[in-house]
C-alpha positions, 0 to 999 in steps of 0.5 A: 499499500503507496502511502499518500503525503500532502505536503506545501510548497510556495512559489513567486513571479519576480515581475519588474516594471520598465521601459518596455512595460512588464516584465517576469524573471523566470530561473532554469530548474536544476536537472532538467534546466526547464523555466521555472519559477523560485519555488520551495517547501515552507518554511515552518518558521515563515509565512507562504510568502516569506518563504517564496521570498526567500527562494527567490534570494537563494535560486535567482539572487532578487530582492522585492518589495513584502506587497504581493498578492496571491495570484493561485495555487495548483498541485502536482504530483509527485513521487512522494505524493501531491505537493498543492503549491501558492503562488504569490507575485513580487516586484524585484527591487533589487538584482544581486550579482552574488547569490546562493546558487548563482553557478548551478541555475540562470535567470533572464527577464522575458515579456509576459509572452515570452514567459507563458511560451517557456515555463513549462509549468502551465498554470503559471503561465496561465497565472502570468497571462493574467498579471497584467491585468492584477497588477494594473500595468498600462 
């Protein structure tokens, strides 16, 4: 009998508003090098957003605003059980040259349309499509 374990993670969609409009920061996954957003397990002493914000620093080398929108959640089936992932926005105010996973991942700014094409998780792609409206970007 396989034991079904349910656990939670949180993710953040890092963004900035430049002269080009809304831009989304994606990073590569460790193993397959797919384009993803920073995410990880929710640490027991942090809120889901604080945990996602910490992942953004560790994995993407970005610092951001504490103002956020929870843009949705989705379920991933992993070998160890079902994972519910809460997804937040984070406006980036600083991009660091040095950060913990600098040598393990690539990072790149995309237009929302490019990000939707590049990202490998369709549910996050759908959330990115709605960001212009939710963030009230012209």
